[in-house]
Every structure is written in structure tokens, then in C-alpha cells.
N, C-alpha and C positions, 0 to 999 in steps of 0.2 A: 274728925274722922281719920282713922289710921290709913296709912298707905296700903296695907294689906286689904283692908275693907274696901277701899276705893278701887283696888284692882280686882276685886272679886266679881267677875262678870256674872256669876250665877245669881248673886243678889240683885244685880241690875236688871237681869232679864226675867226674874221671877214673875213679875206682873205683866210681862209682855205676852200677847197672843202668839200662836204659832205663825200667823201671817205677818205680824210685826217683826218677829224674829227672823223670818225668811227675808223680809224687806231689808232689815239691817245687814244681814249676810250679803245680799246682792249689792247693796250700796257700798259696803266695805270692799267687796271684791272689784266693783266698778272703779273705786278710787285707786286701788292697787293697779288695776289694768291701765287706767289713765296715766298714772305715774310711770308704768312700764313703757307705754307708747311715747309719752313725752320724753322720757329718758333715752329711749331708742333714737329719737330724732336729734336730741342734743349730743349724745355721746358716740354715735356712729356716723362716720363720714359719708358712707354710701348705703343705698338700699341693698345692694348685693352683699356688702359686708354683714349687714343685719340678717339677711335671708340665709347666709351661709351657716347660721346656727340651727337651722331647721332642716336636718338631713334625714332622708329615709334610708335606713339600712338595718342590718340584723342586730345592731347594738340596742335598738329600741326594745326588742324582745328580750335579749339576753341580759342586758344591764338594767333595762327599765322594768319590763313586766315581771320578770323573774325576781328581781330585787323587791319589787312591791309585794309580791306574793310572800316572799320570805319574811318581810317586816310584819305583814298581817299575821302570818302563822306565829311569829314570835310574840306579837301582842296578844293573840288568843291564848297562848301558853301562859303568859303572865297573868291574864285575866282569870284563867282557870285555877291558878295556884295562889294568887294573892287575894286578900280580902278587898272588896270593892272600894273601900275608903282609900286605898293606896293608888288607884288609877282613875278614880272618878273625877270628872272635870266639872262637877257641880250640876250634872245633868244637861249641860248645854248640847252636847252631841246627840243625846237621846231626844231632846226637844227638836233639834233640827231634822233628824232622820226618821223618827218613829212613825209619823203619819204620812210619809211620802211614798209615792209609787216607785217601782223599779226605775222607770224612765226619769222621774224627777231626781232620784238619787244619782243616776248616771249623769244628768245634765249639771247638777250641783257640783259633783266631784270633778267633772271635766272643766267647768268654769273656774273653780277654785284652783285646780292644777295649772291651767293656762295662765291665769292672772298672776298667781304667786310666782310661778317659775319665770315668766317673762320679766317681772320686776327684779326678783332676788338673784336669779342666776343670769338672766339675759342682760340686765342693765347693771345692777349693783356689783355682781361678781366680776363681770368683764371690766368694770371701771375702777372699783375700789378693792377688789380682791376676794379671795375665797373665805378668809376668816371673817371679814366684815359682813359679807352677804349671809353666811351661815349663822352668825351670831344674831344679826338683825331678824332673820327668818324665825329663829327660835323665840326671840323677844316679842315678835308680833303675836305669837300664840300665848299671850299674856295669861290666859286662864289656867295655864299649866305651871306658872311661875312658882306657886307655893305648894305644888303637888310633885314631890320628888320623882316618882316613877314616870308619870307622863312627861315631865320636863326633861328628864334624862333621855327618854325615848325620842322626843321631838328634837332635842339637841343632837342626838346620834343620827337620826334620819336627816336632819338639816345638813350636818357635815358630810354625810354620805352622799346626798344629792349634789352638794357642792363639789365633792371629789369626783363623782362620775361626770359632772359637767366639765371639770378641770381636765380630765383625761380624754373626753370625747369631743368637747366643744359643741355638743349637740343638745339643744333644748328639748327636742322630741324625746330623748332618753329620760331626762328628768321629769318632763311632763307625764310620760307614761308611768314612771315609778310612783309619782305623787298621785296621779289619778287612780291607779290600782289600789293604793293604800286607802285613800278616802272612799272610793267606791265599795270595796269589799267590806271595810269596817262599817260604812253606812248601811249596806245590805245586812250585815250581821246585827246591827242595832235594830233595824226595821223588822227583820223576821224573827229575831230572838224575842222581841217584845210580845209576840202573839201567843 
């Protein structure tokens, strides 16, 4: 079996039910969240040092929410002008979101944003640096590895999220941006399918 075929998540999930796919998504995010919490205890000296990454301020809206909206609009423009084969992830996102309710999409997007940002920005970036965290984040989204347009998009978003964490030190900003991207694209998939 070739590496490319082994990495093709679309082939792996083809025979999975929507429930099994959702279970796998939740399990993978619980693993990331667990590594995020364990890493937080290992790499932060005090609880107050860790909590200082969760600030409530206007940057959440201006750098988080507005950035997320910008990336979604950019993705929608790309989807409008490029053939589907250039940005398709093998139907994985469609399978995840197409039969979910508004509230399920909201919960999934929030859970993914919190678990991934806590680990990649909160632990890996603060410990090993911006480039390492952003590169690993992009690689975790392995289903995009052989799809140039989505891979470039996820790489750009990853480095942008790392950058805004670098300048703000605020995980709430990156969580907000990540959530908005996943939530709005999830809604787009869900309601476009009807």
C-alpha cells in the first residue's frame, strides 16, 4: 500500500456510518484535548501562568471573529471559482456536517477549536515555538496533504493563528478565529446540501 493511499482518510471512512465518523472525530479531539491539558500541567509552572492565556478583551472580536469571517469569505470565493476537485477533502467535511443540526455544528466547531488551540497554540507554541506548532497543526489535518488548495489554505490559517497568538498571547483570540471558520463552513456545508 502506498503512503498516499494509506494517508487517504476518505478511503478509510468510506464504509463508516455518520455515527461512527462522529465518534472518531470526538475521540480524536478528546485525545488532543487530553494532550493539551497534560502538556499544560507539564510545561506551565503555575495555574495563573496558564490562565493568563485566556483573556477577555476586544482582540477576540477584532483579531479572532473578524479574521475567521475573512477566511471563510476567502474560502467561499475559492470554492466559487475553482472546480470542486481542487478543494475537495474527499467528502469528509460533508459527511461530518451535512446531517447535523445548527446546535450540533456549533458544539462540534467549539469543541474542535478549543481542543486544537489549547494543544497547538497553548502548549506546543508556548513551549517549542511558532513554526513547530503551526507546522504540526497543518500536518494533523492530513486529509489535505495531497490536495494543494486546501493544504495551502490550512497552512496559511495555521501560521496566521500562530501569529495572532504570538502577538496577543491570548488563546481566546485563536479559539474564536478557529471556531468561526469551522462553524461557518460547517453551516455552509449543511445548508448548501439542501
